[in-house]
C-alpha positions as CSV (number, residue, x, y, z in Angstrom):
1,M,-1.7,-1.0,2.7
2,R,-0.8,-4.5,3.8
3,F,2.4,-6.3,4.4
4,V,3.7,-8.1,1.3
5,T,6.4,-10.7,0.9
6,R,7.8,-10.6,-2.6
7,N,10.3,-12.9,-4.4
8,Y,13.0,-10.6,-5.7
9,N,14.5,-13.4,-7.8
10,N,11.3,-14.0,-9.7
11,K,11.7,-11.0,-12.0
12,P,9.8,-10.0,-15.2
13,R,11.7,-11.3,-18.2
14,K,12.3,-7.8,-19.6
15,L,14.4,-6.9,-16.6
16,T,16.6,-10.0,-17.1
17,L,17.5,-9.4,-20.7
18,K,21.1,-8.6,-21.5
19,S,20.0,-5.5,-23.4
20,S,18.0,-4.2,-20.4
21,I,21.0,-4.9,-18.0
22,N,23.3,-3.0,-20.4
23,A,20.9,-0.1,-20.5
24,W,20.6,-0.1,-16.7
25,N,24.4,0.1,-16.4
26,N,24.5,2.8,-18.9
27,V,22.1,5.0,-16.9
28,A,23.9,4.2,-13.7
29,S,27.4,5.1,-15.1
30,T,26.3,8.3,-16.8
31,G,23.6,9.6,-14.5
32,N,21.6,10.5,-17.6
33,T,18.0,10.2,-16.6
34,S,16.8,10.9,-20.1
35,L,18.0,7.4,-21.0
36,I,15.5,5.8,-18.7
37,S,13.0,3.9,-20.8
38,T,9.4,3.1,-19.7
39,A,9.5,0.3,-22.3
40,I,11.9,-1.5,-20.0
41,Y,10.5,-0.9,-16.5
42,R,6.8,-1.2,-17.7
43,D,7.2,-3.6,-20.6
44,P,3.9,-2.6,-22.1
45,Y,1.8,-4.7,-24.5
46,N,-1.5,-4.3,-26.3
47,T,-4.7,-6.1,-25.4
48,T,-8.1,-6.2,-26.9
49,D,-9.2,-3.6,-24.2
50,G,-6.2,-1.3,-24.4
51,T,-2.6,-1.5,-23.1
52,A,-1.2,-3.5,-20.2
53,S,2.2,-4.0,-18.5
54,R,4.0,-7.2,-18.1
55,V,5.8,-5.8,-15.0
56,I,2.4,-5.0,-13.5
57,D,1.3,-8.6,-14.4
58,K,4.2,-10.0,-12.5
59,L,3.6,-7.7,-9.5
60,N,0.0,-8.9,-9.4
61,I,1.2,-12.3,-8.2
62,W,1.8,-10.6,-4.9
63,Y,-0.5,-7.5,-5.0
64,H,-3.6,-9.1,-6.6
65,H,-4.3,-6.1,-8.9
66,K,-4.4,-3.7,-5.9
67,C,-2.5,-0.5,-5.3
68,A,0.4,-1.0,-2.8
69,Y,-0.7,2.1,-0.9
70,C,-4.5,2.5,-0.8
71,E,-5.2,-1.2,-1.5
72,R,-7.9,-0.6,-4.1
73,I,-8.3,-2.2,-7.5
74,Y,-7.7,0.7,-9.8
75,K,-5.6,1.7,-12.8
76,L,-2.0,1.0,-11.8
77,D,1.3,2.6,-12.5
78,V,4.7,0.9,-12.2
79,E,5.8,3.1,-9.4
80,H,9.4,3.7,-8.4
81,Y,9.4,3.6,-4.6
82,R,12.7,5.6,-4.6
83,P,12.0,8.2,-7.4
84,K,14.3,7.8,-10.4
85,A,14.8,11.4,-11.6
86,E,14.4,13.9,-8.7
87,V,13.7,13.7,-5.0
88,R,11.3,15.9,-3.1
89,D,10.4,16.1,0.6
90,E,6.9,15.7,2.1
91,H,6.2,19.4,1.4
92,N,7.1,18.9,-2.3
93,N,10.4,20.8,-2.0
94,I,13.5,19.6,-3.9
95,V,15.8,17.7,-1.5
96,Q,19.3,18.9,-1.4
97,I,22.4,16.9,-0.4
98,T,26.0,17.7,0.2
99,D,28.1,16.0,-2.5
100,V,31.6,14.6,-2.2
101,A,33.1,18.1,-2.9
102,G,31.1,19.6,0.0
103,N,28.7,21.5,-2.3
104,L,25.0,21.7,-1.6
105,V,23.3,20.4,-4.7
106,D,19.9,19.0,-5.7
107,H,19.5,15.3,-5.2
108,P,19.8,13.8,-8.7
109,G,17.2,11.1,-8.1
110,Y,17.8,7.4,-7.6
111,Y,18.6,7.0,-11.3
112,W,20.6,3.8,-10.7
113,L,17.5,2.1,-9.4
114,C,15.4,2.8,-12.5
115,Y,15.3,-0.9,-13.5
116,E,15.8,-2.5,-10.0
117,W,13.0,-5.0,-9.5
118,S,12.7,-4.5,-5.7
119,N,12.3,-0.7,-6.3
120,L,9.2,-1.2,-8.5
121,I,5.7,-1.5,-6.9
122,P,2.2,-1.1,-8.2
123,S,0.5,2.2,-7.4
124,C,-2.8,3.6,-8.5
125,I,-2.7,6.7,-10.6
126,S,-4.2,8.7,-7.7
127,C,-1.7,7.6,-5.0
128,N,1.1,8.2,-7.4
129,R,0.4,10.9,-10.0
130,E,-2.8,12.8,-9.2
131,G,-1.5,15.0,-6.4
132,G,0.0,12.0,-4.6
133,K,3.5,10.6,-4.2
134,N,5.2,11.6,-7.5
135,S,8.8,12.3,-6.5
136,K,8.2,12.7,-2.8
137,F,10.6,10.7,-0.7
138,P,11.6,12.2,2.6
139,A,14.1,10.3,4.7
140,I,14.8,10.4,8.4
141,H,18.6,9.7,8.5
142,H,20.2,10.6,5.3
143,Y,20.0,10.2,1.5
144,E,22.0,8.0,-0.8
145,Y,22.7,9.9,-4.0
146,Q,25.1,7.8,-6.1
147,P,25.4,4.2,-7.2
148,I,28.0,1.7,-6.0
149,F,29.9,-0.2,-8.6
150,A,31.7,-3.6,-8.6
151,P,33.6,-2.8,-11.8
152,P,32.7,-3.0,-14.6
153,T,29.1,-3.1,-13.5
154,L,26.7,-2.0,-10.8
155,N,27.0,-3.7,-7.4
156,Y,23.5,-5.1,-7.8
157,N,23.2,-6.2,-4.1
158,T,23.5,-2.6,-3.0
159,C,20.5,-1.7,-5.2
160,L,18.2,-4.0,-3.2
161,I,15.7,-2.1,-1.0
162,N,16.3,-4.5,1.9
163,Q,20.1,-4.2,1.9
164,N,22.7,-1.7,2.9
165,P,23.2,1.1,2.2
166,L,19.5,1.9,1.2
167,V,18.0,0.6,4.4
168,T,20.1,2.9,6.5
169,E,18.2,6.0,5.0
170,L,15.1,5.0,7.0
171,P,12.5,6.6,4.6
172,Y,9.4,8.3,6.1
173,L,7.5,6.7,3.2
174,L,6.5,3.2,4.3
175,N,7.3,0.3,2.0
176,P,4.7,-2.5,2.2
177,E,7.5,-5.1,1.6
178,L,9.7,-3.8,4.5
179,D,7.3,-2.2,7.0
180,N,4.4,-4.0,8.5
181,P,1.6,-1.4,8.4
182,V,0.0,-2.9,11.5
183,G,2.4,-0.9,13.7
184,F,2.0,2.4,11.9
185,F,-1.7,3.1,11.4
186,K,-5.1,3.4,13.1
187,F,-8.5,4.0,11.7
188,V,-11.0,6.8,12.7
189,I,-14.6,7.5,11.5
190,D,-15.1,10.9,9.9
191,P,-17.5,13.1,12.0
192,N,-20.2,12.8,9.3
193,K,-19.9,9.0,9.3
194,K,-19.6,9.0,5.5
195,G,-16.0,7.9,5.5
196,I,-13.2,6.2,7.5
197,R,-9.8,7.9,7.8
198,I,-6.4,6.2,8.2
199,D,-4.2,8.0,10.6
200,G,-0.6,7.6,11.6
201,D,0.1,5.8,14.9
202,D,3.9,5.6,15.4
203,A,6.4,7.7,17.3
204,D,8.4,8.7,14.1
205,S,5.3,9.9,12.2
206,R,6.1,7.5,9.3
207,G,2.4,6.4,9.1
208,E,1.1,10.0,9.2
209,I,3.6,11.2,6.5
210,T,2.9,8.2,4.3
211,A,-0.8,8.8,4.5
212,D,-0.3,12.5,3.6
213,I,2.2,11.8,0.7
214,C,-0.1,9.2,-0.9
215,K,-3.3,11.1,-0.1
216,L,-4.8,8.0,1.6
217,N,-7.6,10.1,3.1
218,R,-8.9,11.5,-0.2
219,D,-12.7,11.3,-0.2
220,E,-13.2,8.4,-2.6
221,V,-10.8,6.2,-0.5
222,K,-12.5,7.1,2.8
223,Y,-15.9,6.4,1.3
224,D,-14.7,3.2,-0.3
225,R,-13.6,1.8,3.1
226,V,-17.1,2.2,4.4
227,H,-18.8,0.9,1.3
228,K,-16.6,-2.2,0.8
229,V,-16.0,-3.2,4.4
230,I,-18.6,-1.8,6.8
231,L,-21.9,-1.5,4.9
232,P,-22.0,-5.2,4.0
233,I,-21.9,-5.9,7.8
234,R,-24.7,-3.5,8.4
235,K,-26.8,-4.9,5.6
236,T,-26.3,-8.5,6.7
237,M,-27.2,-7.7,10.3
238,L,-30.3,-5.8,9.2
239,S,-31.5,-8.8,7.1
240,Y,-31.0,-11.1,10.1
241,V,-33.0,-8.8,12.4
242,K,-35.8,-8.7,9.8
243,L,-36.0,-12.5,9.5
244,L,-36.0,-12.8,13.3
245,S,-38.8,-10.2,13.7
246,A,-40.9,-11.9,11.0
247,G,-40.7,-15.2,12.8
248,R,-38.8,-16.8,9.9
249,R,-35.7,-17.5,12.0
250,T,-35.6,-18.7,15.6
251,V,-33.5,-17.0,18.3
252,A,-31.1,-20.0,18.2
253,Q,-30.8,-19.7,14.4
254,F,-30.3,-15.9,14.7
255,K,-27.4,-16.4,17.1
256,I,-25.8,-18.9,14.8
257,S,-26.1,-16.5,11.8
258,V,-24.5,-13.7,13.8
259,E,-21.6,-16.0,14.7
260,E,-21.2,-17.0,11.1
261,L,-21.0,-13.3,10.2
262,I,-18.3,-12.6,12.8
263,Q,-16.4,-15.7,11.6
264,K,-16.5,-14.3,8.1
265,L,-15.0,-11.0,9.3
266,Y,-12.1,-12.9,10.8
267,D,-11.7,-14.9,7.6
268,D,-11.9,-11.8,5.4
269,S,-9.2,-10.1,7.6
270,Q,-6.8,-12.8,6.4
271,D,-7.8,-12.8,2.8
272,E,-5.1,-10.8,0.9
273,V,-7.1,-10.7,-2.3
274,L,-9.8,-8.5,-0.8
275,D,-9.4,-4.7,-0.8
276,H,-8.7,-2.8,2.4
277,T,-7.3,-5.8,4.3
278,L,-5.5,-3.6,6.8
279,L,-8.9,-2.1,7.8
280,R,-10.4,-5.6,7.9
281,N,-7.6,-6.8,10.2
282,Y,-7.9,-3.7,12.4
283,I,-11.6,-4.1,13.2
284,V,-11.3,-7.7,14.4
285,R,-8.0,-7.1,16.3
286,N,-9.8,-6.2,19.6
287,R,-13.1,-5.1,21.1
288,V,-12.2,-1.4,21.1
289,N,-11.5,-1.3,17.4
290,F,-14.6,-3.2,16.6
291,E,-16.7,-1.0,18.8
292,N,-15.2,2.3,17.5
293,I,-15.3,1.4,13.8
294,V,-18.1,-1.1,13.1
295,I,-20.8,-0.5,15.8
296,P,-21.5,3.2,15.0
297,F,-22.8,2.1,11.5
298,I,-25.1,-0.7,12.8
299,S,-28.8,-0.1,13.3
300,P,-29.8,0.7,16.9
301,S,-31.7,-2.6,17.3
302,A,-28.7,-4.7,16.5
303,K,-25.8,-2.8,18.0
304,N,-25.7,-4.4,21.4
305,I,-26.4,-7.9,19.9
306,L,-23.5,-7.7,17.5
307,L,-21.0,-6.2,20.0
308,E,-21.8,-8.9,22.6
309,A,-21.5,-11.6,20.0
310,F,-18.2,-10.3,18.9
311,I,-16.9,-10.1,22.5
312,N,-17.9,-13.6,23.3
313,Y,-17.0,-15.3,20.0
314,H,-13.8,-17.4,19.6
315,P,-12.8,-17.5,15.9
316,V,-12.1,-20.9,14.3
């Protein structure tokens, strides 16, 4: 997960059509979730290789084809951050609210946000559907459960995720466009050194619950963090040591090469197109992170060299 700044005025054309806005208001006024159309919030189209989504195409301007949660390039859903048809807690139990009559009822879902642009984010099918988020949306403070109108239509401003009343709910599920993940997560190597975990690191447990809801520590993601981020460092260092040992690189050249590698790590940590940018940022943030996450994977002959170089290097 990385922090994303998205333009909420730059909407997919489908969401701006009068027919779509009328359909949106119809859902909001009736509360009938069976009226919600994937054709509107996905806007699918055929390609030579299958089907695609114009809404995902627009989201890719900011997300670069990556899942908003696990930050991998994988098959993406148009995901409703606030679920549109039902709401479950982190344990997958239906959330109940007290309605205006004082009755305890099931939360109806955020049906009035079904076509709200700021409520749509890209999520891979694993983070969303395959045992992941689905309809889970636990909140710390309270739950909104009905739309606000500015007759005769929805009050669209109150549908924005960064405006009241929605922000007052304080969801446990982090939103990459509202919550900077840097303050919520840390990374830890699995005991077998085959994977890297992402763990919560905040007092309210929002990071921990987000990681659990989206299954951010499923095996393929833990392994992918190692293979995409750490193993290239190890392989590069190994090649440098081999060239030095073979006399095909001087000590001075070797030091310059190592510095170039470290500079690349800093550059990659700022490259939002790459996968796992939060991990990339984490490992160069300080000596402790670099030593705990990178150094254990480096060959014994190069560990001290790389750590000392990192400590002494001043990035450009």
